[in-house]
C-alpha positions as CSV (number, residue, x, y, z in Angstrom):
1,M,0.0,0.0,0.0
2,S,1.2,3.5,-0.8
3,D,1.9,6.0,2.0
4,E,0.9,8.8,-0.4
5,V,-1.6,11.2,1.1
6,R,-4.4,12.2,-1.2
7,V,-6.6,15.2,-0.6
8,V,-10.0,15.2,-2.4
9,R,-12.4,18.1,-2.7
10,V,-15.9,17.0,-1.6
11,G,-19.5,18.1,-2.2
12,P,-23.0,17.4,-1.1
13,D,-23.0,13.8,-2.3
14,D,-20.1,13.1,0.1
15,W,-22.1,14.1,3.1
16,A,-21.8,10.8,5.0
17,A,-18.0,10.7,4.8
18,W,-17.8,14.3,5.9
19,R,-20.3,13.7,8.7
20,D,-18.3,10.6,10.0
21,V,-15.0,12.3,10.0
22,R,-16.4,15.5,11.5
23,L,-18.0,13.7,14.4
24,E,-14.8,11.7,14.9
25,A,-12.9,14.9,15.1
26,L,-15.2,16.5,17.6
27,R,-14.9,13.4,19.8
28,D,-11.1,13.3,19.5
29,A,-10.3,17.0,19.9
30,P,-13.2,18.9,21.5
31,T,-11.1,21.9,22.4
32,A,-10.0,22.4,18.8
33,F,-13.3,23.4,17.4
34,G,-15.9,26.1,17.8
35,S,-18.8,23.6,17.8
36,T,-19.3,20.4,19.8
37,F,-20.2,16.8,19.1
38,E,-23.5,17.4,20.8
39,D,-24.2,20.4,18.5
40,Q,-23.5,18.3,15.4
41,V,-24.6,14.7,16.0
42,G,-28.3,15.4,15.6
43,R,-28.0,17.1,12.2
44,T,-30.1,15.7,9.4
45,E,-28.8,14.5,6.0
46,Q,-30.0,17.7,4.4
47,Q,-28.1,19.8,6.9
48,W,-24.9,17.9,6.2
49,R,-25.5,18.2,2.4
50,D,-26.2,22.0,2.8
51,R,-22.9,22.4,4.6
52,L,-21.1,20.9,1.6
53,Q,-22.6,23.2,-1.0
54,P,-19.9,24.8,-3.2
55,A,-21.3,28.2,-2.3
56,N,-20.1,27.6,1.3
57,G,-16.5,27.3,0.2
58,L,-14.0,24.5,-0.1
59,T,-14.4,21.2,1.8
60,C,-11.8,18.5,1.5
61,L,-11.0,15.1,3.0
62,S,-7.6,13.5,3.2
63,M,-7.1,9.8,2.4
64,L,-4.3,7.5,3.4
65,H,-4.3,3.8,2.5
66,G,-7.7,4.3,1.0
67,R,-9.2,5.5,4.3
68,V,-10.4,9.0,5.3
69,V,-7.9,10.3,7.9
70,G,-8.5,14.1,8.0
71,M,-10.5,17.1,6.9
72,A,-10.2,20.8,6.3
73,A,-12.3,23.5,4.8
74,G,-11.9,27.0,3.4
75,H,-14.5,29.7,3.7
76,P,-14.4,33.1,1.8
77,E,-14.7,35.8,4.4
78,G,-14.8,38.8,2.1
79,D,-12.2,41.5,1.8
80,G,-9.9,39.1,0.0
81,V,-9.6,36.7,3.0
82,V,-10.2,33.0,3.1
83,E,-10.6,31.4,6.5
84,L,-9.1,27.9,7.1
85,I,-11.6,26.0,9.3
86,S,-12.5,22.4,10.3
87,M,-8.9,21.2,10.3
88,W,-8.3,17.8,11.8
89,V,-6.1,14.7,11.3
90,S,-6.9,11.3,12.8
91,P,-4.4,10.4,15.6
92,D,-3.2,7.3,13.8
93,A,-2.3,9.3,10.7
94,R,-0.4,12.2,12.3
95,R,3.2,12.9,11.4
96,R,2.7,11.5,7.9
97,G,2.2,14.8,6.0
98,V,-1.6,14.7,6.2
99,G,-2.0,18.1,7.9
100,D,0.5,19.6,5.5
101,A,-1.4,18.3,2.5
102,L,-4.7,19.7,3.9
103,V,-3.2,23.2,4.6
104,D,-1.6,23.2,1.1
105,E,-5.0,22.4,-0.5
106,V,-6.8,25.2,1.3
107,V,-4.0,27.6,0.4
108,R,-4.1,26.4,-3.2
109,W,-7.8,27.1,-3.3
110,A,-7.4,30.5,-1.8
111,R,-4.9,31.3,-4.5
112,E,-7.4,30.1,-7.1
113,L,-9.8,32.7,-5.7
114,H,-7.0,35.3,-5.9
115,A,-7.4,35.9,-2.1
116,D,-4.9,38.2,-0.4
117,A,-4.6,36.1,2.7
118,V,-5.6,32.9,4.6
119,E,-6.6,33.3,8.2
120,L,-7.4,30.8,10.9
121,W,-8.1,30.6,14.6
122,V,-6.2,28.0,16.7
123,T,-6.8,27.2,20.3
124,R,-4.0,28.7,22.4
125,G,-1.8,26.0,23.8
126,N,-2.3,23.7,20.8
127,N,1.4,23.9,20.1
128,S,1.6,21.2,17.5
129,A,-1.1,23.0,15.4
130,E,0.7,26.3,15.8
131,R,3.9,24.7,14.5
132,L,2.1,23.2,11.6
133,Y,0.7,26.5,10.6
134,A,4.0,28.3,11.2
135,R,5.8,25.9,8.8
136,H,3.4,27.1,6.1
137,G,4.1,30.8,6.8
138,F,1.2,31.6,9.1
139,V,2.0,34.2,11.8
140,P,0.0,35.3,14.9
141,T,-1.9,38.5,14.4
142,G,-2.2,39.3,18.1
143,A,-6.0,38.9,18.0
144,T,-7.6,36.5,20.5
145,K,-11.1,35.5,21.4
146,P,-12.8,32.9,23.6
147,L,-13.4,29.5,22.0
148,P,-17.1,29.4,21.3
149,S,-17.5,25.8,22.4
150,N,-15.5,26.4,25.6
151,P,-15.2,30.1,26.6
152,A,-12.7,29.2,29.3
153,L,-10.2,28.6,26.5
154,D,-8.8,31.3,24.1
155,E,-8.2,31.1,20.4
156,M,-5.6,33.1,18.6
157,K,-5.7,34.3,15.0
158,M,-3.0,33.4,12.6
159,R,-2.6,34.8,9.1
160,L,-0.8,33.8,5.9
161,P,-0.4,36.7,3.4
162,L,-0.7,35.6,-0.2
163,G,0.2,38.8,-1.9
164,S,3.8,37.8,-2.2
165,E,5.0,34.2,-2.4
166,V,5.6,33.0,1.1
167,R,7.8,29.9,1.3
168,R,7.1,27.1,3.7
169,R,9.8,26.8,6.3
170,P,11.2,23.3,6.6
171,A,10.5,21.5,9.9
172,R,13.6,21.0,12.1
173,R,14.2,17.5,13.1
174,E,16.9,15.1,14.2
175,R,17.9,12.5,11.8
176,G,15.4,9.7,11.6
177,T,12.9,11.5,13.8
178,P,9.5,12.8,12.6
179,A,9.0,16.5,12.7
180,P,7.5,17.4,16.1
181,G,3.8,18.3,16.1
182,T,3.1,17.5,12.5
183,D,-0.5,16.7,11.9
184,E,-1.9,17.3,15.4
185,P,-5.5,18.5,15.9
186,A,-5.7,22.0,14.6
187,A,-7.9,25.0,14.0
188,C,-11.3,25.4,15.3
189,A,-14.4,25.4,13.1
190,P,-17.8,26.8,13.5
Protein backbone atom coordinates (compact mmCIF):
# COMPACT_ATOMS: atom_id res chain seq x y z
CA MET A 1 0.00 0.00 0.00
CA SER A 2 1.15 3.49 -0.77
CA ASP A 3 1.92 5.97 1.98
CA GLU A 4 0.87 8.76 -0.36
CA VAL A 5 -1.59 11.20 1.13
CA ARG A 6 -4.43 12.19 -1.19
CA VAL A 7 -6.64 15.21 -0.63
CA VAL A 8 -10.01 15.23 -2.36
CA ARG A 9 -12.43 18.10 -2.66
CA VAL A 10 -15.91 16.98 -1.65
CA GLY A 11 -19.48 18.15 -2.16
CA PRO A 12 -23.03 17.37 -1.06
CA ASP A 13 -22.96 13.76 -2.31
CA ASP A 14 -20.05 13.10 0.10
CA TRP A 15 -22.10 14.13 3.14
CA ALA A 16 -21.84 10.79 4.96
CA ALA A 17 -18.03 10.65 4.75
CA TRP A 18 -17.80 14.30 5.89
CA ARG A 19 -20.26 13.68 8.73
CA ASP A 20 -18.35 10.64 9.97
CA VAL A 21 -14.95 12.34 10.03
CA ARG A 22 -16.41 15.55 11.48
CA LEU A 23 -18.02 13.67 14.38
CA GLU A 24 -14.83 11.67 14.94
CA ALA A 25 -12.86 14.93 15.07
CA LEU A 26 -15.24 16.50 17.57
CA ARG A 27 -14.94 13.45 19.84
CA ASP A 28 -11.15 13.32 19.52
CA ALA A 29 -10.33 17.02 19.88
CA PRO A 30 -13.24 18.86 21.52
CA THR A 31 -11.11 21.89 22.41
CA ALA A 32 -9.96 22.38 18.82
CA PHE A 33 -13.34 23.36 17.40
CA GLY A 34 -15.89 26.10 17.81
CA SER A 35 -18.75 23.60 17.83
CA THR A 36 -19.31 20.43 19.83
CA PHE A 37 -20.18 16.83 19.12
CA GLU A 38 -23.53 17.42 20.82
CA ASP A 39 -24.23 20.37 18.47
CA GLN A 40 -23.52 18.32 15.37
CA VAL A 41 -24.58 14.72 16.03
CA GLY A 42 -28.29 15.37 15.55
CA ARG A 43 -27.95 17.09 12.18
CA THR A 44 -30.06 15.73 9.35
CA GLU A 45 -28.75 14.46 6.03
CA GLN A 46 -30.00 17.65 4.39
CA GLN A 47 -28.11 19.83 6.90
CA TRP A 48 -24.89 17.93 6.16
CA ARG A 49 -25.53 18.24 2.42
CA ASP A 50 -26.22 21.97 2.76
CA ARG A 51 -22.91 22.45 4.60
CA LEU A 52 -21.08 20.93 1.63
CA GLN A 53 -22.62 23.16 -1.03
CA PRO A 54 -19.89 24.78 -3.15
CA ALA A 55 -21.31 28.23 -2.31
CA ASN A 56 -20.13 27.64 1.28
CA GLY A 57 -16.52 27.31 0.19
CA LEU A 58 -14.05 24.46 -0.12
CA THR A 59 -14.44 21.21 1.80
CA CYS A 60 -11.83 18.50 1.53
CA LEU A 61 -10.99 15.11 2.99
CA SER A 62 -7.58 13.48 3.18
CA MET A 63 -7.05 9.83 2.37
CA LEU A 64 -4.26 7.50 3.43
CA HIS A 65 -4.28 3.81 2.49
CA GLY A 66 -7.75 4.32 0.98
CA ARG A 67 -9.22 5.53 4.27
CA VAL A 68 -10.42 9.02 5.28
CA VAL A 69 -7.95 10.33 7.88
CA GLY A 70 -8.50 14.07 7.97
CA MET A 71 -10.49 17.09 6.93
CA ALA A 72 -10.21 20.81 6.32
CA ALA A 73 -12.31 23.55 4.79
CA GLY A 74 -11.87 27.01 3.40
CA HIS A 75 -14.48 29.72 3.70
CA PRO A 76 -14.35 33.06 1.84
CA GLU A 77 -14.70 35.79 4.44
CA GLY A 78 -14.77 38.75 2.07
CA ASP A 79 -12.18 41.51 1.80
CA GLY A 80 -9.85 39.05 0.03
CA VAL A 81 -9.58 36.69 3.02
CA VAL A 82 -10.18 32.96 3.11
CA GLU A 83 -10.59 31.35 6.52
CA LEU A 84 -9.11 27.88 7.11
CA ILE A 85 -11.60 25.97 9.28
CA SER A 86 -12.52 22.43 10.32
CA MET A 87 -8.90 21.23 10.29
CA TRP A 88 -8.29 17.81 11.85
CA VAL A 89 -6.14 14.71 11.33
CA SER A 90 -6.86 11.28 12.82
CA PRO A 91 -4.41 10.38 15.62
CA ASP A 92 -3.17 7.28 13.76
CA ALA A 93 -2.34 9.34 10.65
CA ARG A 94 -0.41 12.17 12.31
CA ARG A 95 3.19 12.89 11.42
CA ARG A 96 2.70 11.53 7.92
CA GLY A 97 2.16 14.81 6.05
CA VAL A 98 -1.64 14.72 6.18
CA GLY A 99 -1.96 18.09 7.91
CA ASP A 100 0.54 19.65 5.52
CA ALA A 101 -1.42 18.33 2.53
CA LEU A 102 -4.69 19.72 3.89
CA VAL A 103 -3.21 23.17 4.58
CA ASP A 104 -1.63 23.16 1.11
CA GLU A 105 -5.01 22.38 -0.50
CA VAL A 106 -6.82 25.21 1.28
CA VAL A 107 -4.01 27.65 0.42
CA ARG A 108 -4.08 26.44 -3.21
CA TRP A 109 -7.83 27.07 -3.32
CA ALA A 110 -7.40 30.53 -1.79
CA ARG A 111 -4.88 31.34 -4.52
CA GLU A 112 -7.39 30.11 -7.15
CA LEU A 113 -9.80 32.70 -5.73
CA HIS A 114 -7.03 35.34 -5.88
CA ALA A 115 -7.36 35.86 -2.13
CA ASP A 116 -4.94 38.21 -0.40
CA ALA A 117 -4.60 36.09 2.74
CA VAL A 118 -5.63 32.93 4.56
CA GLU A 119 -6.55 33.28 8.22
CA LEU A 120 -7.39 30.78 10.93
CA TRP A 121 -8.13 30.55 14.62
CA VAL A 122 -6.21 28.03 16.70
CA THR A 123 -6.79 27.16 20.34
CA ARG A 124 -4.05 28.71 22.45
CA GLY A 125 -1.81 25.95 23.77
CA ASN A 126 -2.31 23.66 20.76
CA ASN A 127 1.41 23.93 20.11
CA SER A 128 1.60 21.23 17.45
CA ALA A 129 -1.10 22.96 15.41
CA GLU A 130 0.67 26.29 15.80
CA ARG A 131 3.92 24.69 14.54
CA LEU A 132 2.10 23.16 11.58
CA TYR A 133 0.70 26.53 10.58
CA ALA A 134 4.01 28.34 11.20
CA ARG A 135 5.77 25.91 8.83
CA HIS A 136 3.37 27.10 6.14
CA GLY A 137 4.13 30.76 6.84
CA PHE A 138 1.18 31.64 9.12
CA VAL A 139 2.01 34.21 11.79
CA PRO A 140 0.04 35.27 14.87
CA THR A 141 -1.88 38.51 14.37
CA GLY A 142 -2.22 39.32 18.06
CA ALA A 143 -6.01 38.91 17.95
CA THR A 144 -7.58 36.53 20.46
CA LYS A 145 -11.11 35.50 21.42
CA PRO A 146 -12.79 32.91 23.65
CA LEU A 147 -13.35 29.51 22.02
CA PRO A 148 -17.11 29.41 21.27
CA SER A 149 -17.49 25.78 22.41
CA ASN A 150 -15.50 26.39 25.63
CA PRO A 151 -15.19 30.08 26.60
CA ALA A 152 -12.65 29.18 29.30
CA LEU A 153 -10.15 28.65 26.47
CA ASP A 154 -8.78 31.28 24.11
CA GLU A 155 -8.15 31.11 20.40
CA MET A 156 -5.55 33.15 18.60
CA LYS A 157 -5.72 34.30 15.01
CA MET A 158 -2.96 33.43 12.55
CA ARG A 159 -2.57 34.85 9.06
CA LEU A 160 -0.79 33.84 5.88
CA PRO A 161 -0.42 36.73 3.42
CA LEU A 162 -0.70 35.58 -0.20
CA GLY A 163 0.20 38.83 -1.92
CA SER A 164 3.81 37.77 -2.19
CA GLU A 165 5.03 34.23 -2.39
CA VAL A 166 5.61 32.95 1.13
CA ARG A 167 7.84 29.91 1.26
CA ARG A 168 7.08 27.13 3.69
CA ARG A 169 9.78 26.81 6.33
CA PRO A 170 11.16 23.28 6.60
CA ALA A 171 10.54 21.50 9.88
CA ARG A 172 13.56 21.02 12.10
CA ARG A 173 14.19 17.46 13.07
CA GLU A 174 16.88 15.12 14.18
CA ARG A 175 17.94 12.47 11.75
CA GLY A 176 15.36 9.69 11.58
CA THR A 177 12.87 11.51 13.82
CA PRO A 178 9.47 12.77 12.58
CA ALA A 179 8.97 16.50 12.69
CA PRO A 180 7.48 17.37 16.09
CA GLY A 181 3.83 18.25 16.13
CA THR A 182 3.15 17.49 12.49
CA ASP A 183 -0.52 16.74 11.86
CA GLU A 184 -1.88 17.28 15.36
CA PRO A 185 -5.48 18.47 15.89
CA ALA A 186 -5.68 21.95 14.58
CA ALA A 187 -7.86 24.97 14.02
CA CYS A 188 -11.35 25.35 15.29
CA ALA A 189 -14.39 25.40 13.11
CA PRO A 190 -17.84 26.79 13.46
